[in-house]
C-alpha positions in Angstrom: 14.4 28.2 1.3 14.5 26.4 -2.0 12.0 23.5 -2.2 13.6 20.2 -3.5 11.7 17.6 -5.4 11.5 14.3 -3.5 14.0 11.7 -4.4 12.9 9.3 -7.2 13.6 5.8 -6.1 11.5 4.3 -8.9 14.4 4.8 -11.4 16.8 1.9 -11.1 20.1 3.0 -12.7 23.1 1.2 -13.9 26.2 2.8 -12.3 29.6 2.0 -14.0 33.0 2.3 -12.4 36.4 1.0 -13.5 36.1 -2.1 -11.3 32.4 -2.6 -10.7 29.0 -2.1 -12.4 26.0 -1.6 -10.1 22.9 -2.7 -11.9 19.3 -3.6 -11.2 18.6 -7.1 -9.9 16.7 -9.8 -11.9 15.0 -12.9 -10.7 17.9 -14.9 -12.3 20.3 -13.3 -9.7 18.6 -15.2 -6.9 20.8 -18.4 -7.0 24.0 -16.4 -7.0 22.8 -14.2 -4.2 21.6 -17.3 -2.3 25.2 -18.7 -2.4 26.6 -15.3 -1.3 24.1 -15.0 1.5 25.2 -18.5 2.8 28.9 -17.6 2.9 30.1 -17.8 6.5 32.0 -14.6 6.3 29.0 -12.7 4.9 26.8 -14.2 7.6 29.3 -13.1 10.3 30.0 -9.6 9.1 26.3 -8.8 8.5 25.4 -10.0 11.9 23.3 -12.9 10.4 25.4 -15.9 11.7 23.1 -18.5 13.3 20.1 -17.2 11.3 18.4 -19.9 9.1 19.0 -19.3 5.4 16.2 -17.8 3.4 14.3 -20.4 1.3 15.2 -20.2 -2.5 11.6 -19.3 -3.4 11.6 -16.3 -1.1 15.0 -15.1 -2.5 13.7 -15.4 -6.0 10.6 -13.4 -5.1 12.7 -10.8 -3.2 15.2 -10.1 -6.0 12.5 -10.2 -8.7 10.7 -7.5 -6.8 13.6 -5.1 -6.1 12.9 -3.0 -9.2 9.3 -2.3 -8.2 10.3 -0.6 -4.9 9.8 3.1 -4.9 11.2 3.9 -1.5 14.6 2.2 -1.7 17.4 1.3 -4.2 18.8 -2.3 -4.4 21.5 -2.9 -7.0 23.7 -5.9 -7.8 27.4 -5.5 -7.7 29.1 -7.0 -10.7 32.9 -7.4 -11.0 33.8 -5.9 -14.3 36.9 -8.2 -14.7 34.8 -11.4 -14.6 31.3 -10.2 -15.3 30.2 -12.0 -12.2 27.6 -10.8 -9.7 29.5 -10.6 -6.4 27.2 -8.7 -4.0 24.7 -6.0 -3.4 24.5 -2.3 -2.5 21.3 -0.8 -1.0 20.0 2.6 0.0 17.0 2.0 2.3 15.2 3.4 5.3 14.5 6.6 3.3 13.4 9.5 5.4 11.9 11.9 2.8 11.4 14.9 5.1 15.1 14.8 6.3 16.4 13.6 2.9 18.4 10.8 4.4 18.9 7.1 3.8 20.6 4.2 5.4 23.3 2.4 3.3 24.3 -1.2 3.4 26.4 -3.4 1.2 27.8 -6.9 1.1 30.5 -8.4 -1.1 30.7 -12.2 -1.4 34.0 -14.2 -1.4 34.6 -13.8 -5.2 34.7 -10.0 -4.9 36.8 -9.4 -1.8 40.2 -7.7 -1.4 40.4 -5.9 -4.8 38.8 -2.6 -4.0 35.4 -3.5 -5.3 33.7 -2.6 -2.0 35.3 0.9 -1.9 34.2 1.6 -5.5 30.7 0.3 -4.8 30.4 2.7 -1.8 31.6 5.6 -3.9 29.3 4.9 -6.8 26.0 4.5 -4.8 26.8 7.3 -2.4 27.5 9.6 -5.3 24.2 8.6 -6.9 22.4 9.3 -3.6 23.7 12.8 -3.3 24.0 13.9 -7.0 20.9 12.2 -8.4 18.5 11.6 -5.5 19.3 14.8 -3.7 20.0 13.2 -0.3 21.5 15.3 2.5 22.7 12.4 4.7 23.6 8.8 4.2 24.3 6.7 7.3 25.3 3.2 8.1 26.3 0.9 11.0 29.4 -1.4 10.9 30.3 -4.0 13.5 33.7 -3.6 15.2 34.9 -7.0 13.9 34.6 -5.7 10.3 37.6 -3.3 9.9 37.8 -4.0 6.1 34.3 -2.5 5.6 35.0 0.4 8.0 38.1 1.2 6.0 36.1 1.2 2.7 33.6 3.5 4.2 36.2 5.9 5.5 38.0 5.9 2.1 34.6 7.0 0.6 34.2 9.8 3.1 32.0 8.3 5.9 32.8 9.7 9.3 32.3 7.8 12.6 29.6 9.4 14.7 29.3 7.1 17.7 29.3 3.7 19.1 26.3 1.4 19.5 27.4 -0.5 22.5 26.9 -4.3 22.5 24.8 -4.1 19.4 25.3 -7.8 18.4 25.4 -11.0 20.4 28.3 -13.0 19.0 29.4 -16.4 20.3 29.8 -15.9 24.0 30.1 -12.1 24.0 28.9 -8.8 22.6 30.1 -6.8 19.7 29.9 -3.0 19.4 28.9 -1.3 16.1 30.0 2.1 14.9 27.5 4.5 13.4 29.0 6.4 10.4 27.6 9.0 8.0 28.5 11.3 5.1 26.7 14.6 4.3 26.0 16.2 1.0 28.1 19.2 1.8 31.1 16.9 2.6 30.5 14.9 -0.6 30.5 18.2 -2.6 34.0 18.8 -1.4 35.7 15.4 -1.6 33.4 13.4 -4.0 34.2 10.2 -2.1 38.0 10.8 -1.9 38.7 12.6 1.4 42.2 12.9 2.7 42.3 10.0 5.1 
């Protein structure tokens, strides 16, 4: 068996697509991200509704420190048309032995419904497989977020199972779907499977 070098999360790349640029965060991004993280739709779709907002100082510290992390990759999503920061894309929960990561993303109101999310998923997933040498990237999406699920499917993620009643929402429960894409699948479709 060929031995692979561990993924290098210390490098913080800039990934450029036709619609978005994924780039390292700076401390100056904190106010924009604070506004995005207070958006009611972002709060709902990330399962954070009803959670108190993070204090501004904590957000400044968080985004200022993203580039120092050597076990995860946090990138800002910039809309190429406007030059505006509209969200984030993250590879985290790195399992070195199994060469796998969790993926999460969020797109604020100024970046929705124009394909920015789908391209974001493709760019960071491609980086995970082609540059970090990952074997598996997984995620979880709540059932009331079909827009995100569709973006994940368009980038090659496959449903694996249901996390029943994963989120308490209003007076009921919401299921979540676990999805993943594997390196061998990515090698065939490069984020453009026949869906």
